[in-house]
C-alpha positions, 0 to 999 in steps of 0.5 A: 897603425895597422888595419887590425889595430884600427879595427880594435880601436874602433871596437874600443871606441864603440864600447867605451864611447858611443854605444855605452854613453848613448845607452847611459844618457837614455837611461838617465832620461827614463830614471834619475841621476841617483839611480843611474850612479847607484846602479853603475857601481856594478861595473867593478864587479862585472869587470872583476868577473870578466877579468877572471874569465880572461885570466887578468885576475887571480882568485885563490879560494884557499886564502882570505883574500880570494874569499873576500873578492868573491864575497865583495862581488856577490855583495855588490851584485845584491846591492845592484838588485836592490837598486833595480827592483826596490824603490822604497819610500820617497824621501822629502826633497830639500826645499832650500836647494838653489835649483830643483829637478823634477822628472817628467812622469810621462817620460819615466820608464824604470824598466826600460831605463834599468835595461838600458843602464844594465846594457851600458854597464856591461859594455862599459866593463868590456871596455875596461878589459879591452883596454888592457889588450889594446894598450899592449899594442898601442901604449900611447895613452894620449893619442889613444884617447884622441882616437877613442873620442874621434871615432866615438863621435863619428859613431854617435853621429851615425846613430843620430842620423838613424835614430833621430831624424829631426834637425833639432837634434844637432842644434846647440843653444848657448845656455847651460846645455853648451857648458854641459857639452863643453865640460863633458868633452874636456873633462869626461872625454879627454882628461878622464879617459886619459887618466883611466887609460894610464891607470889601467896600464899601471894597475889593471882594469879592476883597480880603476873601476873600484873608485866608482862608488865615489861618483854615487856619493857625490851625485847623491850629495849634489842632487839632494842639496843643490838640485832638490832631487827626490830621493828614494830609500831603495837607491840609498840602501842599494848604493850603501850595499854596493859600496860595502861589497866593493870595499870588501873586494878592495880588501881582497885585492890588497895583496895583488901588487906583486902579481901585477908586477909579475905581469908587467913583463907582458906589458912592455914600456914604449921605448921611442929611441929603440923603436926608431933605431929598429925602424932605421935598421929595417929601412937600411936592410930594405934599401940594401936588398933593393940595391942587390936586386937592381944589380 
């Protein structure tokens, strides 16, 4: 662990944990769960664009797959625009739902929520790109997950001190809030981040983000049938367009397996035995040099 590597992990934690999630939760307060998960489907498209800029993704406009990548990206961005700027008619909520969620009209601010969510998606996409470079220098995904969560928690604590001055912000009641925090810490911050880091190393950042549409479908299903959330046609229509665009992009990436394998040479696997032997040889050379200097 060098100082420069620590700074890189610090920035990685800022992008993927504290800054991204705080803006994400704020946008969730001003909008709705279905709207948030629908708009976060632009993350794969934004990640794809960043991957092209940083030369992590190859686009050949002379063949079908390259054209499919471009069309899929543009289609996903169009769907995100529909979700943001078109609400549409309100769908009737399910009356027989076990629980009912009703947003507070006083707190709703769709413009502010959309802006915060767009910024969150931007930093989230940059997080996936930075993972590629950090994993080359620090290929231990499990301990990297611990570093990201530890530094992200510390950064969020600093944000809380400056933004929310009330002591109540630190109070945790042992009700549904406690179980939500426990679930988020174990499943989202630990298991999910570790799985994403492992998949990013194996398949690249664009492949990992392509499964985001599943969250949209699951959240819309749970919100409507179990929590009686009021859905808007704009969110459903935009979400459908985003899903179509993403799987057009997936069709274009179908033949990228060979390209990923060719890049694995710059992604060396961690050999613990070889690393230990190198450290021992370096230590032996230092001791020999020290003895010669003393003589």
